[in-house]
C-alpha positions in Angstrom: 32.7 -2.5 -11.4 35.6 -5.2 -11.5 35.2 -8.5 -9.5 36.4 -7.6 -6.0 36.5 -4.1 -6.5 35.3 -1.7 -3.0 33.7 1.3 -4.8 32.0 4.5 -3.4 28.9 6.2 -5.1 28.8 9.8 -4.0 26.7 13.0 -5.3 24.0 15.4 -3.5 20.8 14.6 -2.2 18.5 14.1 -5.4 20.9 13.3 -7.5 20.0 9.8 -8.5 22.2 7.5 -6.1 19.3 5.4 -5.2 17.9 5.1 -8.4 20.7 4.0 -9.5 21.6 1.8 -6.6 17.9 0.0 -7.0 18.4 -0.5 -11.0 21.9 -2.3 -10.6 19.9 -4.0 -7.9 17.3 -5.4 -10.5 14.2 -3.6 -8.3 13.4 -1.1 -11.0 14.0 -1.5 -14.8 16.0 0.9 -16.6 14.0 3.5 -19.4 17.4 3.4 -21.4 21.0 1.8 -21.4 22.3 -1.3 -20.7 22.9 -3.6 -17.5 24.7 -6.8 -17.1 24.9 -8.1 -14.0 27.7 -10.9 -13.8 28.0 -11.1 -17.2 24.2 -11.6 -17.7 22.3 -9.1 -19.8 19.2 -8.1 -18.0 17.2 -6.6 -20.7 14.7 -9.4 -22.0 15.0 -11.2 -18.7 11.8 -12.0 -17.3 10.3 -11.4 -13.7 11.2 -15.2 -13.0 14.5 -14.6 -14.2 15.4 -11.2 -13.0 14.6 -12.3 -9.1 16.7 -15.6 -9.7 19.7 -13.3 -10.7 19.0 -10.9 -8.1 18.9 -13.7 -5.3 22.0 -15.4 -6.6 24.1 -12.7 -7.3 23.3 -9.6 -5.4 23.6 -9.1 -1.4 21.9 -5.6 -0.1 22.7 -3.5 3.0 20.6 -0.3 3.4 20.8 2.6 6.1 17.9 1.1 8.4 18.8 -2.7 8.5 15.1 -4.0 7.5 15.9 -7.2 9.8 12.6 -9.1 10.3 11.5 -8.7 13.9 9.9 -12.1 14.8 13.0 -14.0 13.7 16.2 -14.2 15.8 19.4 -12.6 14.6 20.7 -16.3 13.2 17.3 -17.1 11.3 17.4 -13.6 9.6 20.8 -14.2 8.6 19.6 -17.5 7.0 16.8 -16.0 5.2 18.1 -15.1 1.9 19.6 -18.8 1.6 16.3 -20.1 2.6 14.4 -18.2 0.2 17.3 -19.4 -2.6 17.0 -23.2 -1.8 13.6 -23.4 -0.8 14.5 -25.9 2.4 16.6 -25.6 5.3 19.3 -27.4 5.5 22.4 -27.9 7.9 25.4 -26.3 6.0 22.9 -22.3 5.7 22.8 -22.6 9.6 26.6 -23.6 9.7 27.3 -20.2 7.1 24.9 -18.1 9.5 27.1 -18.8 12.7 30.1 -18.2 10.7 28.6 -14.9 9.5 27.6 -14.0 13.0 31.2 -14.6 14.2 32.8 -12.6 11.5 30.5 -9.5 12.4 31.6 -9.8 16.2 28.2 -11.4 17.0 28.8 -15.3 17.8 26.9 -14.8 21.0 24.1 -13.1 19.7 22.8 -15.7 17.5 19.5 -16.3 19.7 18.4 -12.8 20.1 16.0 -10.8 18.5 16.4 -7.5 17.0 15.0 -5.7 19.5 17.3 -6.6 22.1 20.6 -5.7 19.4 21.8 -2.0 19.6 21.6 -0.5 16.5 25.2 -0.8 15.4 24.6 -4.4 16.2 21.6 -4.9 14.2 23.7 -3.6 11.1 26.1 -5.7 11.5 23.0 -8.5 11.3 22.5 -6.8 8.2 25.6 -7.1 7.0 25.9 -10.7 7.6 22.6 -11.4 5.9 23.5 -9.6 2.8 26.7 -12.0 2.4 24.7 -15.1 3.0 24.5 -16.6 -0.3 28.3 -15.3 -0.9 27.1 -12.7 -3.8 29.7 -11.4 -6.1 28.3 -8.1 -5.6 27.0 -6.0 -2.5 25.2 -3.0 -2.9 25.1 -0.7 0.3 22.9 2.2 0.5 24.0 4.6 2.9 24.8 1.4 5.3 26.7 4.1 8.3 24.3 6.9 7.6 22.4 5.9 11.0 25.2 5.5 13.0 27.8 7.5 15.5 31.4 8.0 14.1 33.1 5.7 15.9 30.4 2.6 14.9 30.2 3.8 11.2 34.1 3.2 10.9 33.6 0.0 12.2 31.0 -0.8 10.3 33.1 0.4 7.0 36.2 -1.5 7.8 33.7 -4.9 8.5 32.7 -4.4 4.6 36.3 -3.8 3.6 37.4 -7.2 5.7 34.8 -9.4 3.6 35.8 -7.5 0.3 39.3 -8.3 0.6 39.0 -12.0 2.4 36.0 -13.3 0.2 36.9 -11.1 -2.9 33.2 -9.7 -2.9 32.4 -6.3 -4.9 30.8 -3.5 -3.2 29.4 -0.5 -4.1 28.8 1.9 -1.1 26.6 4.9 -1.3 27.6 7.3 1.0 27.5 11.1 2.2 30.8 11.1 4.2 33.7 11.7 2.2 35.8 9.9 5.1 34.3 6.9 4.2 34.5 7.5 0.1 38.1 8.5 0.4 38.9 5.1 1.8 37.3 3.2 -1.4 39.2 1.8 -4.3 37.3 4.4 -7.1 34.9 6.8 -6.6 31.8 7.7 -8.8 30.1 10.6 -8.7 26.3 11.4 -9.9 25.6 15.1 -10.7 21.9 15.7 -11.6 21.6 12.3 -12.5 24.7 11.9 -14.4 27.6 9.7 -13.6 30.5 12.9 -13.8 33.5 11.5 -12.3 35.2 7.8 -11.8 38.3 8.5 -10.1 40.9 5.9 -9.0 
């Protein structure tokens, strides 16, 4: 993937899409092959260096938002930056507020996830994924749990961040409508990459 690219990863269930995403996301180690993130070869990195690289370079959006229920929307968005810096500062709060405004939730910062709709929770998850301004966001079925209208809105948000911030996205999707709107499509079949079309 090139910097700022917006790509889809498609393929049937069981083809290896989530496994590939976990490897790219540094959540699993590959058994063979070569992986580089932002020019950094992964082979030989210890756990701490891998965790640091993941925290600085990658954002994650999942089908289920995985928000922390005991924290507000604003605190959920701040969490990656707080973990990265190890301490609170006003700049992280301001970025979190800005991100919530960008996803249309400027007035929801003080609400807990249980007070938000599914689409709103996914918007918070997108804001959280972008908190540290990562060069790459991995999205695993980010619209799979949403109705068509909300899915289109969420996809449009990802595209806006891609265009405005230059963030690269790799989106796993079963929705051919969404995949067709990406710059490139990678297809996995039986664990093999069989397509790479512009």
